[in-house]
BALOBA-1460 file (C-alpha; in Angstrom, 3 decimals):
// residues 279
<rec num="1" residu="m" x="-51.266" y="14.421" z="22.528"/>
<rec num="2" residu="s" x="-52.995" y="13.245" z="19.347"/>
<rec num="3" residu="r" x="-53.510" y="15.743" z="16.530"/>
<rec num="4" residu="l" x="-55.789" y="16.071" z="13.521"/>
<rec num="5" residu="v" x="-56.168" y="18.837" z="10.949"/>
<rec num="6" residu="l" x="-59.268" y="19.288" z="8.788"/>
<rec num="7" residu="l" x="-58.690" y="20.280" z="5.166"/>
<rec num="8" residu="s" x="-61.060" y="20.901" z="2.263"/>
<rec num="9" residu="p" x="-60.640" y="21.625" z="-1.446"/>
<rec num="10" residu="t" x="-63.306" y="24.388" z="-1.474"/>
<rec num="11" residu="p" x="-64.959" y="26.753" z="1.039"/>
<rec num="12" residu="g" x="-68.297" y="25.808" z="2.552"/>
<rec num="13" residu="s" x="-67.616" y="22.076" z="2.557"/>
<rec num="14" residu="g" x="-68.455" y="21.679" z="6.249"/>
<rec num="15" residu="k" x="-65.150" y="21.643" z="8.133"/>
<rec num="16" residu="t" x="-66.631" y="23.490" z="11.119"/>
<rec num="17" residu="t" x="-69.535" y="21.040" z="11.300"/>
<rec num="18" residu="v" x="-67.115" y="18.117" z="11.206"/>
<rec num="19" residu="a" x="-64.805" y="19.762" z="13.769"/>
<rec num="20" residu="l" x="-67.644" y="19.978" z="16.290"/>
<rec num="21" residu="l" x="-68.734" y="16.451" z="15.429"/>
<rec num="22" residu="l" x="-65.234" y="15.051" z="16.045"/>
<rec num="23" residu="a" x="-64.801" y="17.090" z="19.227"/>
<rec num="24" residu="s" x="-67.938" y="15.482" z="20.591"/>
<rec num="25" residu="r" x="-67.123" y="11.973" z="19.424"/>
<rec num="26" residu="l" x="-63.483" y="12.079" z="20.587"/>
<rec num="27" residu="g" x="-64.399" y="13.339" z="24.043"/>
<rec num="28" residu="t" x="-62.428" y="16.533" z="23.585"/>
<rec num="29" residu="a" x="-62.944" y="20.131" z="22.562"/>
<rec num="30" residu="s" x="-59.403" y="21.329" z="22.006"/>
<rec num="31" residu="l" x="-60.319" y="23.176" z="18.813"/>
<rec num="32" residu="s" x="-58.438" y="25.844" z="16.909"/>
<rec num="33" residu="r" x="-58.766" y="27.741" z="13.648"/>
<rec num="34" residu="l" x="-55.673" y="28.127" z="11.471"/>
<rec num="35" residu="g" x="-55.027" y="30.780" z="8.832"/>
<rec num="36" residu="e" x="-57.051" y="33.819" z="7.794"/>
<rec num="37" residu="d" x="-60.057" y="33.741" z="5.498"/>
<rec num="38" residu="a" x="-63.628" y="35.050" z="5.455"/>
<rec num="39" residu="n" x="-64.871" y="32.599" z="8.093"/>
<rec num="40" residu="a" x="-61.799" y="32.413" z="10.336"/>
<rec num="41" residu="a" x="-62.936" y="34.923" z="12.971"/>
<rec num="42" residu="g" x="-66.418" y="33.444" z="13.254"/>
<rec num="43" residu="d" x="-65.087" y="29.894" z="13.542"/>
<rec num="44" residu="a" x="-62.541" y="30.913" z="16.178"/>
<rec num="45" residu="a" x="-65.250" y="32.640" z="18.214"/>
<rec num="46" residu="l" x="-67.443" y="29.542" z="18.007"/>
<rec num="47" residu="f" x="-64.610" y="27.244" z="19.064"/>
<rec num="48" residu="a" x="-63.788" y="29.533" z="22.003"/>
<rec num="49" residu="h" x="-67.128" y="28.647" z="23.598"/>
<rec num="50" residu="v" x="-66.343" y="24.925" z="23.613"/>
<rec num="51" residu="e" x="-64.855" y="23.426" z="26.767"/>
<rec num="52" residu="r" x="-61.186" y="22.425" z="26.420"/>
<rec num="53" residu="r" x="-59.977" y="19.112" z="27.823"/>
<rec num="54" residu="g" x="-56.813" y="18.704" z="25.781"/>
<rec num="55" residu="e" x="-57.041" y="15.001" z="24.927"/>
<rec num="56" residu="v" x="-56.833" y="15.637" z="21.176"/>
<rec num="57" residu="e" x="-55.741" y="18.778" z="19.359"/>
<rec num="58" residu="l" x="-58.059" y="19.405" z="16.431"/>
<rec num="59" residu="a" x="-57.498" y="22.252" z="13.957"/>
<rec num="60" residu="e" x="-59.479" y="23.588" z="11.007"/>
<rec num="61" residu="a" x="-57.445" y="24.915" z="8.077"/>
<rec num="62" residu="p" x="-58.424" y="27.372" z="5.316"/>
<rec num="63" residu="a" x="-59.982" y="25.826" z="2.232"/>
<rec num="64" residu="g" x="-57.875" y="24.920" z="-0.785"/>
<rec num="65" residu="d" x="-54.533" y="24.495" z="0.993"/>
<rec num="66" residu="a" x="-53.333" y="20.926" z="1.491"/>
<rec num="67" residu="s" x="-50.030" y="21.953" z="3.088"/>
<rec num="68" residu="v" x="-51.332" y="23.499" z="6.343"/>
<rec num="69" residu="a" x="-49.984" y="21.789" z="9.503"/>
<rec num="70" residu="d" x="-48.092" y="19.439" z="7.196"/>
<rec num="71" residu="s" x="-46.801" y="17.239" z="10.020"/>
<rec num="72" residu="w" x="-50.306" y="16.456" z="11.311"/>
<rec num="73" residu="p" x="-52.557" y="13.579" z="10.235"/>
<rec num="74" residu="a" x="-55.244" y="15.101" z="8.016"/>
<rec num="75" residu="i" x="-58.907" y="14.520" z="7.225"/>
<rec num="76" residu="v" x="-60.367" y="16.013" z="4.057"/>
<rec num="77" residu="v" x="-63.945" y="17.322" z="4.292"/>
<rec num="78" residu="a" x="-66.042" y="17.660" z="1.124"/>
<rec num="79" residu="d" x="-69.654" y="17.765" z="0.019"/>
<rec num="80" residu="p" x="-71.208" y="15.830" z="-2.889"/>
<rec num="81" residu="t" x="-71.062" y="18.814" z="-5.244"/>
<rec num="82" residu="e" x="-67.281" y="18.359" z="-5.412"/>
<rec num="83" residu="q" x="-66.296" y="16.457" z="-8.534"/>
<rec num="84" residu="a" x="-64.946" y="13.032" z="-7.593"/>
<rec num="85" residu="a" x="-61.828" y="13.475" z="-9.726"/>
<rec num="86" residu="n" x="-61.047" y="16.870" z="-8.163"/>
<rec num="87" residu="l" x="-61.516" y="15.508" z="-4.649"/>
<rec num="88" residu="a" x="-59.280" y="12.539" z="-5.437"/>
<rec num="89" residu="d" x="-56.571" y="14.892" z="-6.734"/>
<rec num="90" residu="f" x="-56.776" y="17.031" z="-3.598"/>
<rec num="91" residu="c" x="-56.576" y="13.952" z="-1.361"/>
<rec num="92" residu="r" x="-53.495" y="12.751" z="-3.224"/>
<rec num="93" residu="s" x="-51.869" y="16.156" z="-2.693"/>
<rec num="94" residu="v" x="-52.218" y="15.679" z="1.080"/>
<rec num="95" residu="g" x="-49.858" y="12.719" z="0.858"/>
<rec num="96" residu="d" x="-49.202" y="9.948" z="3.358"/>
<rec num="97" residu="r" x="-50.623" y="11.895" z="6.296"/>
<rec num="98" residu="l" x="-54.157" y="11.555" z="4.865"/>
<rec num="99" residu="v" x="-56.425" y="9.583" z="7.196"/>
<rec num="100" residu="g" x="-59.383" y="9.726" z="4.800"/>
<rec num="101" residu="a" x="-62.353" y="11.842" z="3.790"/>
<rec num="102" residu="i" x="-65.571" y="12.779" z="5.561"/>
<rec num="103" residu="l" x="-68.466" y="13.770" z="3.318"/>
<rec num="104" residu="n" x="-71.018" y="16.375" z="4.354"/>
<rec num="105" residu="r" x="-74.651" y="16.913" z="3.256"/>
<rec num="106" residu="v" x="-74.960" y="13.610" z="1.406"/>
<rec num="107" residu="p" x="-78.474" y="12.863" z="0.045"/>
<rec num="108" residu="a" x="-79.608" y="9.495" z="1.385"/>
<rec num="109" residu="r" x="-80.744" y="8.214" z="-2.026"/>
<rec num="110" residu="r" x="-77.324" y="8.945" z="-3.577"/>
<rec num="111" residu="r" x="-75.096" y="7.940" z="-0.681"/>
<rec num="112" residu="d" x="-73.950" y="4.530" z="-1.922"/>
<rec num="113" residu="r" x="-73.289" y="5.767" z="-5.448"/>
<rec num="114" residu="i" x="-71.261" y="8.763" z="-4.225"/>
<rec num="115" residu="v" x="-69.195" y="6.700" z="-1.774"/>
<rec num="116" residu="n" x="-68.524" y="3.948" z="-4.305"/>
<rec num="117" residu="e" x="-67.432" y="6.421" z="-6.971"/>
<rec num="118" residu="l" x="-64.937" y="8.044" z="-4.610"/>
<rec num="119" residu="q" x="-63.579" y="4.748" z="-3.383"/>
<rec num="120" residu="t" x="-62.974" y="3.583" z="-6.950"/>
<rec num="121" residu="k" x="-60.824" y="6.700" z="-7.354"/>
<rec num="122" residu="g" x="-58.798" y="5.824" z="-4.268"/>
<rec num="123" residu="v" x="-60.542" y="8.047" z="-1.707"/>
<rec num="124" residu="e" x="-61.282" y="6.286" z="1.587"/>
<rec num="125" residu="v" x="-64.592" y="7.623" z="2.866"/>
<rec num="126" residu="l" x="-64.585" y="7.528" z="6.664"/>
<rec num="127" residu="f" x="-68.134" y="8.763" z="7.152"/>
<rec num="128" residu="a" x="-70.942" y="10.305" z="5.115"/>
<rec num="129" residu="l" x="-72.945" y="12.848" z="7.106"/>
<rec num="130" residu="p" x="-76.476" y="12.846" z="5.672"/>
<rec num="131" residu="e" x="-78.204" y="15.873" z="4.243"/>
<rec num="132" residu="d" x="-80.526" y="17.181" z="6.956"/>
<rec num="133" residu="r" x="-83.133" y="19.937" z="7.093"/>
<rec num="134" residu="i" x="-82.282" y="21.012" z="10.648"/>
<rec num="135" residu="l" x="-78.532" y="21.204" z="10.051"/>
<rec num="136" residu="a" x="-79.148" y="23.232" z="6.890"/>
<rec num="137" residu="a" x="-81.736" y="25.608" z="8.360"/>
<rec num="138" residu="p" x="-80.898" y="29.324" z="8.737"/>
<rec num="139" residu="s" x="-81.590" y="31.252" z="11.932"/>
<rec num="140" residu="l" x="-84.321" y="33.875" z="12.133"/>
<rec num="141" residu="d" x="-81.571" y="36.493" z="12.329"/>
<rec num="142" residu="d" x="-80.272" y="35.246" z="8.976"/>
<rec num="143" residu="v" x="-83.766" y="35.340" z="7.490"/>
<rec num="144" residu="a" x="-84.464" y="38.866" z="8.713"/>
<rec num="145" residu="g" x="-81.159" y="40.057" z="7.270"/>
<rec num="146" residu="a" x="-81.769" y="38.443" z="3.884"/>
<rec num="147" residu="l" x="-85.242" y="39.986" z="3.683"/>
<rec num="148" residu="n" x="-84.067" y="43.409" z="4.864"/>
<rec num="149" residu="a" x="-86.889" y="43.021" z="7.347"/>
<rec num="150" residu="t" x="-88.142" y="44.508" z="10.564"/>
<rec num="151" residu="a" x="-87.936" y="41.778" z="13.194"/>
<rec num="152" residu="v" x="-89.718" y="41.652" z="16.527"/>
<rec num="153" residu="f" x="-88.670" y="38.638" z="18.522"/>
<rec num="154" residu="f" x="-90.517" y="39.167" z="21.837"/>
<rec num="155" residu="d" x="-87.816" y="37.817" z="24.168"/>
<rec num="156" residu="s" x="-86.299" y="35.560" z="21.507"/>
<rec num="157" residu="d" x="-82.671" y="36.174" z="20.562"/>
<rec num="158" residu="g" x="-83.146" y="35.459" z="16.871"/>
<rec num="159" residu="k" x="-80.996" y="32.313" z="16.969"/>
<rec num="160" residu="m" x="-84.063" y="30.113" z="16.659"/>
<rec num="161" residu="l" x="-84.003" y="28.105" z="13.446"/>
<rec num="162" residu="l" x="-86.467" y="28.572" z="10.620"/>
<rec num="163" residu="d" x="-88.310" y="25.275" z="10.819"/>
<rec num="164" residu="g" x="-91.167" y="23.742" z="8.849"/>
<rec num="165" residu="a" x="-91.778" y="26.820" z="6.699"/>
<rec num="166" residu="v" x="-95.156" y="26.861" z="4.935"/>
<rec num="167" residu="i" x="-96.532" y="29.457" z="2.507"/>
<rec num="168" residu="a" x="-100.051" y="30.538" z="3.417"/>
<rec num="169" residu="s" x="-102.828" y="30.138" z="0.873"/>
<rec num="170" residu="i" x="-104.098" y="33.264" z="-0.893"/>
<rec num="171" residu="s" x="-107.610" y="32.866" z="0.531"/>
<rec num="172" residu="a" x="-109.041" y="32.630" z="4.023"/>
<rec num="173" residu="d" x="-110.243" y="29.107" z="3.402"/>
<rec num="174" residu="p" x="-109.125" y="26.578" z="4.720"/>
<rec num="175" residu="g" x="-107.235" y="28.766" z="7.206"/>
<rec num="176" residu="q" x="-106.307" y="27.039" z="10.453"/>
<rec num="177" residu="g" x="-106.863" y="23.527" z="9.126"/>
<rec num="178" residu="y" x="-104.471" y="24.251" z="6.261"/>
<rec num="179" residu="f" x="-101.635" y="24.985" z="8.695"/>
<rec num="180" residu="v" x="-102.441" y="22.111" z="11.043"/>
<rec num="181" residu="h" x="-102.500" y="19.632" z="8.145"/>
<rec num="182" residu="r" x="-99.073" y="20.820" z="6.981"/>
<rec num="183" residu="n" x="-97.582" y="20.903" z="10.488"/>
<rec num="184" residu="a" x="-96.557" y="24.520" z="9.895"/>
<rec num="185" residu="a" x="-93.980" y="25.856" z="12.341"/>
<rec num="186" residu="s" x="-92.933" y="28.958" z="10.401"/>
<rec num="187" residu="v" x="-95.526" y="30.595" z="8.151"/>
<rec num="188" residu="i" x="-94.909" y="32.977" z="5.253"/>
<rec num="189" residu="v" x="-98.068" y="35.044" z="4.879"/>
<rec num="190" residu="r" x="-99.114" y="38.204" z="3.072"/>
<rec num="191" residu="s" x="-99.530" y="41.400" z="5.055"/>
<rec num="192" residu="d" x="-103.061" y="41.943" z="3.698"/>
<rec num="193" residu="k" x="-104.238" y="38.611" z="5.170"/>
<rec num="194" residu="p" x="-104.621" y="39.174" z="8.948"/>
<rec num="195" residu="d" x="-107.181" y="36.338" z="9.068"/>
<rec num="196" residu="l" x="-104.531" y="33.899" z="7.856"/>
<rec num="197" residu="q" x="-101.965" y="35.395" z="10.212"/>
<rec num="198" residu="l" x="-104.262" y="34.659" z="13.146"/>
<rec num="199" residu="a" x="-105.113" y="31.215" z="11.746"/>
<rec num="200" residu="a" x="-101.396" y="30.387" z="11.666"/>
<rec num="201" residu="l" x="-100.966" y="31.507" z="15.273"/>
<rec num="202" residu="n" x="-104.028" y="29.495" z="16.324"/>
<rec num="203" residu="a" x="-102.558" y="26.440" z="14.590"/>
<rec num="204" residu="g" x="-99.361" y="26.693" z="16.661"/>
<rec num="205" residu="a" x="-96.963" y="28.525" z="14.343"/>
<rec num="206" residu="t" x="-93.752" y="29.527" z="16.113"/>
<rec num="207" residu="c" x="-92.816" y="32.281" z="13.646"/>
<rec num="208" residu="l" x="-94.603" y="34.544" z="11.156"/>
<rec num="209" residu="i" x="-92.867" y="36.016" z="8.116"/>
<rec num="210" residu="v" x="-95.199" y="38.713" z="6.803"/>
<rec num="211" residu="t" x="-94.643" y="39.900" z="3.230"/>
<rec num="212" residu="g" x="-95.858" y="42.846" z="1.193"/>
<rec num="213" residu="g" x="-94.945" y="45.753" z="3.437"/>
<rec num="214" residu="l" x="-98.343" y="46.660" z="4.902"/>
<rec num="215" residu="p" x="-98.437" y="47.370" z="8.665"/>
<rec num="216" residu="l" x="-99.414" y="44.554" z="10.974"/>
<rec num="217" residu="l" x="-102.793" y="44.991" z="12.597"/>
<rec num="218" residu="g" x="-102.734" y="45.627" z="16.324"/>
<rec num="219" residu="y" x="-104.579" y="42.465" z="17.330"/>
<rec num="220" residu="v" x="-102.128" y="40.294" z="15.379"/>
<rec num="221" residu="k" x="-99.173" y="41.950" z="17.094"/>
<rec num="222" residu="e" x="-100.853" y="41.632" z="20.485"/>
<rec num="223" residu="r" x="-101.541" y="37.938" z="19.943"/>
<rec num="224" residu="a" x="-97.970" y="37.295" z="18.820"/>
<rec num="225" residu="a" x="-96.585" y="39.306" z="21.736"/>
<rec num="226" residu="g" x="-98.750" y="37.395" z="24.203"/>
<rec num="227" residu="d" x="-97.424" y="34.054" z="22.960"/>
<rec num="228" residu="e" x="-93.885" y="35.409" z="22.349"/>
<rec num="229" residu="i" x="-94.051" y="34.466" z="18.674"/>
<rec num="230" residu="p" x="-91.298" y="36.041" z="16.514"/>
<rec num="231" residu="l" x="-92.551" y="38.305" z="13.719"/>
<rec num="232" residu="i" x="-90.539" y="39.224" z="10.629"/>
<rec num="233" residu="r" x="-92.071" y="41.902" z="8.388"/>
<rec num="234" residu="t" x="-90.604" y="42.560" z="4.947"/>
<rec num="235" residu="d" x="-91.509" y="44.821" z="2.026"/>
<rec num="236" residu="m" x="-90.707" y="41.963" z="-0.368"/>
<rec num="237" residu="e" x="-93.525" y="40.151" z="-2.110"/>
<rec num="238" residu="t" x="-94.014" y="36.514" z="-1.187"/>
<rec num="239" residu="g" x="-92.290" y="34.999" z="-4.230"/>
<rec num="240" residu="d" x="-89.152" y="37.090" z="-3.820"/>
<rec num="241" residu="a" x="-89.071" y="36.443" z="-0.084"/>
<rec num="242" residu="v" x="-89.289" y="32.678" z="-0.627"/>
<rec num="243" residu="k" x="-86.405" y="32.768" z="-3.121"/>
<rec num="244" residu="s" x="-84.263" y="34.742" z="-0.664"/>
<rec num="245" residu="i" x="-85.035" y="32.309" z="2.148"/>
<rec num="246" residu="e" x="-84.312" y="29.272" z="-0.030"/>
<rec num="247" residu="s" x="-80.865" y="30.683" z="-0.848"/>
<rec num="248" residu="l" x="-79.962" y="30.624" z="2.858"/>
<rec num="249" residu="y" x="-80.275" y="26.872" z="3.323"/>
<rec num="250" residu="a" x="-76.894" y="25.179" z="3.781"/>
<rec num="251" residu="s" x="-75.148" y="28.307" z="2.490"/>
<rec num="252" residu="g" x="-73.753" y="29.853" z="5.664"/>
<rec num="253" residu="p" x="-71.194" y="28.721" z="8.251"/>
<rec num="254" residu="f" x="-72.326" y="26.236" z="10.891"/>
<rec num="255" residu="s" x="-73.895" y="28.199" z="13.744"/>
<rec num="256" residu="g" x="-73.209" y="25.798" z="16.593"/>
<rec num="257" residu="s" x="-76.691" y="26.314" z="18.043"/>
<rec num="258" residu="s" x="-77.811" y="23.800" z="20.662"/>
<rec num="259" residu="v" x="-80.512" y="22.496" z="18.307"/>
<rec num="260" residu="k" x="-78.017" y="21.824" z="15.531"/>
<rec num="261" residu="l" x="-75.468" y="20.267" z="17.880"/>
<rec num="262" residu="s" x="-78.117" y="17.928" z="19.290"/>
<rec num="263" residu="r" x="-79.186" y="16.967" z="15.777"/>
<rec num="264" residu="l" x="-75.558" y="16.376" z="14.771"/>
<rec num="265" residu="e" x="-75.121" y="14.007" z="17.717"/>
<rec num="266" residu="e" x="-78.314" y="12.169" z="16.789"/>
<rec num="267" residu="l" x="-77.272" y="11.681" z="13.162"/>
<rec num="268" residu="t" x="-73.801" y="10.389" z="14.072"/>
<rec num="269" residu="r" x="-74.603" y="8.232" z="17.086"/>
<rec num="270" residu="d" x="-73.048" y="5.141" z="15.485"/>
<rec num="271" residu="f" x="-69.897" y="6.870" z="14.226"/>
<rec num="272" residu="d" x="-66.749" y="5.743" z="16.052"/>
<rec num="273" residu="a" x="-64.280" y="8.607" z="15.656"/>
<rec num="274" residu="s" x="-61.581" y="7.011" z="17.812"/>
<rec num="275" residu="k" x="-60.416" y="4.930" z="14.824"/>
<rec num="276" residu="l" x="-59.279" y="8.175" z="13.167"/>
<rec num="277" residu="l" x="-56.459" y="8.691" z="15.674"/>
<rec num="278" residu="r" x="-53.049" y="7.413" z="14.764"/>
<rec num="279" residu="a" x="-50.638" y="6.123" z="17.356"/>
């Protein structure tokens, strides 16, 4: 049986994302989580839902420790915020078992510069996973929690991603056309603007985040309930709510939702992971 362990110099680098990527690309889902840290239980629970075929054993190690599973070939996972010199030092500490590095959340316009800088410092970059809005997006559950909000999901489980968020204008004009023009999927709208709330629903919004703390009018709730549109109502004002939502992007552990997994497959269609396995 082939083995690989995923290491990273710092938490939040994307080891879980890369673990699921490699499991898909290697035709296996024999995944495990080593050690104990803040994300260990959540990662283990996520991995438990993945079918096991046993062709390759793939383990995720706690961040910052280069000695975990020290007899296994290792891949280091990092994101572009990691200083190149620090990443190179960590890779050297892994020793001869290092297969190379996989980068996560790499901005397309900076990809070549980042990869070249690392390679000049002796880090072999195996793949650079691009920065992506869908992979970074929080779930509606995450949003409701961050806003300390009342959430009504109308048969939704709250795992839906916050997608295409648009802030409503402060006036009724241009209303529906404003949302259609901006392809608004999720709309952040003040609670004292029921006309804009309805305009967003008429334009096809799939989620309303209503700020300011005023009660929702009955006809807005009825319309949302009829179309099964999730509503999130918070006492925060719009500016504070937007800042809280922005802080969620790419900040939490990978959720493993079907939407994110499909997007991950799409972004890595040309990545041949079989070359990572050592005889």
